[in-house]
ZAMARGU-4260 file (C-alpha; in steps of 0.2 Angstrom, whole numbers, plus 5000, padded with zeros to 4 digits):
<rodrens>
0) 5164/5064/4897 | 5145/5066/4899 | 5136/5061/4915 | 5129/5043/4913 | 5110/5042/4915
5) 5105/5026/4924 | 5090/5025/4913 | 5094/5031/4895 | 5082/5028/4881 | 5083/5011/4874
10) 5074/5002/4860 | 5074/4985/4851 | 5085/4982/4836 | 5082/4969/4823 | 5098/4960/4818
15) 5100/4948/4804 | 5112/4935/4812 | 5122/4924/4801 | 5129/4908/4809 | 5134/4891/4801
20) 5127/4896/4784 | 5110/4900/4791 | 5102/4917/4793 | 5089/4922/4806 | 5082/4939/4812
25) 5083/4942/4831 | 5076/4956/4841 | 5088/4963/4854 | 5088/4977/4866 | 5101/4990/4860
30) 5113/4987/4875 | 5112/4968/4872 | 5117/4971/4854 | 5131/4982/4860 | 5139/4968/4871
35) 5138/4956/4856 | 5146/4969/4844 | 5160/4973/4856 | 5165/4955/4858 | 5164/4952/4840
40) 5174/4967/4834 | 5188/4967/4847 | 5199/4952/4853 | 5197/4957/4871 | 5206/4941/4876
45) 5222/4947/4868 | 5223/4964/4877 | 5233/4968/4892 | 5223/4969/4909 | 5228/4988/4911
50) 5220/4992/4894 | 5206/4980/4891 | 5192/4990/4900 | 5196/5006/4891 | 5196/4997/4875
55) 5179/4989/4879 | 5172/5006/4883 | 5178/5015/4867 | 5172/5000/4857 | 5155/5001/4866
60) 5153/5019/4861 | 5158/5015/4843 | 5146/5001/4842 | 5131/5011/4849 | 5135/5026/4839
65) 5136/5016/4823 | 5120/5007/4827 | 5110/5023/4831 | 5116/5031/4815 | 5112/5017/4804
70) 5095/5010/4812 | 5084/5004/4798 | 5098/5002/4785 | 5090/4986/4780 | 5072/4991/4783
75) 5067/4984/4765 | 5072/4967/4771 | 5063/4969/4788 | 5078/4971/4799 | 5089/4986/4805
80) 5107/4979/4804 | 5116/4964/4798 | 5129/4954/4809 | 5143/4955/4796 | 5156/4968/4790
85) 5143/4976/4779 | 5136/4984/4795 | 5147/4979/4810 | 5150/4962/4817 | 5139/4955/4830
90) 5140/4938/4839 | 5130/4930/4853 | 5139/4934/4869 | 5136/4917/4875 | 5149/4911/4862
95) 5162/4920/4872 | 5171/4915/4888 | 5162/4922/4904 | 5176/4933/4908 | 5175/4942/4892
100) 5157/4943/4893 | 5158/4952/4910 | 5171/4965/4902 | 5159/4969/4888 | 5144/4970/4899
105) 5153/4981/4911 | 5158/4993/4897 | 5140/4994/4891 | 5134/4998/4908 | 5148/5011/4911
110) 5145/5020/4894 | 5126/5017/4893 | 5117/5028/4881 | 5133/5038/4876 | 5136/5041/4858
115) 5148/5052/4847 | 5140/5067/4839 | 5145/5081/4827 | 5135/5097/4828 | 5122/5088/4838
120) 5119/5073/4826 | 5126/5055/4828 | 5141/5052/4817 | 5145/5038/4805 | 5157/5030/4818
125) 5168/5021/4805 | 5183/5011/4812 | 5195/4998/4805 | 5208/4986/4811 | 5225/4994/4807
130) 5228/5011/4798 | 5247/5007/4795 | 5252/5023/4803 | 5240/5036/4796 | 5221/5036/4793
135) 5213/5044/4777 | 5199/5056/4773 | 5183/5046/4769 | 5180/5056/4753 | 5197/5051/4746
140) 5194/5032/4750 | 5176/5031/4743 | 5173/5047/4734 | 5161/5061/4738 | 5163/5074/4752
145) 5172/5070/4768 | 5163/5074/4784 | 5173/5085/4795 | 5175/5072/4808 | 5182/5059/4796
150) 5198/5068/4791 | 5214/5058/4791 | 5226/5059/4805 | 5243/5053/4809 | 5242/5039/4821
155) 5248/5043/4838 | 5254/5025/4842 | 5270/5020/4835 | 5278/5003/4833 | 5262/4994/4832
160) 5258/4993/4814 | 5263/4977/4804 | 5267/4974/4786 | 5260/4961/4774 | 5263/4953/4758
165) 5253/4944/4745 | 5259/4935/4729 | 5247/4929/4716 | 5250/4920/4699 | 5246/4932/4684
170) 5232/4921/4677 | 5223/4920/4694 | 5224/4939/4696 | 5218/4942/4678 | 5203/4930/4681
175) 5199/4939/4697 | 5200/4956/4688 | 5189/4950/4674 | 5175/4945/4686 | 5171/4964/4689
180) 5166/4976/4675 | 5176/4990/4684 | 5193/4981/4683 | 5191/4970/4667 | 5207/4968/4657
185) 5202/4955/4644 | 5214/4941/4638 | 5230/4950/4644 | 5237/4958/4660 | 5253/4968/4658
190) 5255/4978/4674 | 5246/4987/4688 | 5253/5004/4693 | 5248/5016/4707 | 5247/5033/4700
195) 5241/5043/4714 | 5242/5042/4733 | 5234/5051/4748 | 5244/5059/4762 | 5243/5042/4771
200) 5251/5033/4757 | 5235/5024/4752 | 5233/5021/4733 | 5220/5033/4727 | 5220/5029/4708
205) 5227/5014/4700 | 5229/5010/4682 | 5227/4991/4677 | 5234/4989/4660 | 5230/4974/4649
210) 5221/4970/4633 | 5209/4983/4641 | 5215/4998/4652 | 5205/5003/4667 | 5208/5017/4680
215) 5200/5013/4697 | 5201/5019/4715 | 5212/5009/4726 | 5198/5004/4737 | 5188/4998/4722
220) 5203/4987/4717 | 5205/4980/4734 | 5187/4975/4735 | 5188/4966/4719 | 5203/4956/4724
225) 5197/4952/4742 | 5181/4946/4735 | 5191/4933/4725 | 5206/4929/4737 | 5199/4934/4754
230) 5201/4948/4766 | 5218/4944/4773 | 5226/4945/4756 | 5227/4963/4750 | 5223/4969/4767
235) 5223/4988/4764 | 5226/5001/4750 | 5242/5006/4758 | 5252/4995/4746 | 5265/4993/4732
240) 5263/4981/4718 | 5275/4974/4705 | 5275/4961/4692 | 5289/4947/4694 | 5288/4936/4679
245) 5272/4927/4679 | 5267/4933/4697 | 5261/4949/4704 | 5268/4954/4721 | 5258/4965/4733
250) 5266/4972/4749 | 5259/4985/4761 | 5254/4989/4779 | 5238/4991/4788 | 5222/4981/4788
255) 5205/4988/4783 | 5199/5004/4774 | 5209/5016/4785 | 5195/5028/4789 | 5190/5034/4807
260) 5197/5024/4822 | 5212/5014/4820 | 5209/5000/4832 | 5227/4994/4834 | 5233/5012/4837
265) 5218/5015/4849 | 5222/4999/4859 | 5240/5005/4860 | 5234/5022/4867 | 5223/5013/4880
270) 5239/5004/4886 | 5247/5020/4889 | 5233/5026/4900 | 5223/5037/4888 | 5205/5039/4893
275) 5193/5031/4881 | 5184/5048/4877 | 5201/5056/4873 | 5205/5042/4861 | 5189/5044/4852
280) 5191/5062/4850 | 5209/5060/4843 | 5203/5050/4829 | 5187/5059/4825 | 5190/5078/4824
285) 5178/5090/4833 | 5166/5077/4840 | 5157/5077/4857 | 5151/5063/4868 | 5133/5065/4872
290) 5120/5055/4880 | 5105/5049/4870 | 5089/5058/4874 | 5079/5049/4860 | 5081/5034/4849
295) 5072/5034/4832
</rodrens>
């Protein structure tokens, strides 16, 4: 763990905040942004007293690293980051109970300026809610090369991952598939088959058979379905799917894309007394925790 400099480099970040259907750009100090992201991305109020400070610390480092690596992502629209899952969640700290605000602010102070690096550069600090028991290589999920620090690992926490089910009428599913050119099946939907999985059990390639036939990545199919039915339907690509008459039944485990830190597993490790830096280095292979010397 690096020494914490009491006066690290800071900067103002421009955040597009969405609230109540309205959007506005707010300028925040980096560490103020970190506090709001920690509160939004982690349900601190549900975490045990012996683990909550560790969880807040590792989430602060994740939020800071992600922000630094992605500053200016929306420069063309005159802001750095959005407040939704396209970037990472941010909510005004004042919307949370004072006790949780204190925990998040303390974590920001205690890790102030600390980020995750690989070969001296900030990493893409990806994380998700629940890996279902094993994380996946980034390249397998989205295509392209996998950064060495985003390789899949078996989750060190056992007994904390939960299953889910989602049943959908055939016609509703067909309409949802036809809304996207990648998954269009036309007037008929016969079946959906997973034909390739990764070592974590996630669907890598899926055949959608109907009047038209398409082969897509599991994450592509999940994105199409959650756009129509919501994020809590097909929660991950660690799923099985079968047709039952005029319904399709999805069943699986995990929640989210499955790359990087598994928050459910990391929270469990924190409850066992693992230090926040060791938790991060378990999920991200070969990374270092370093102190910011310059912010772009």
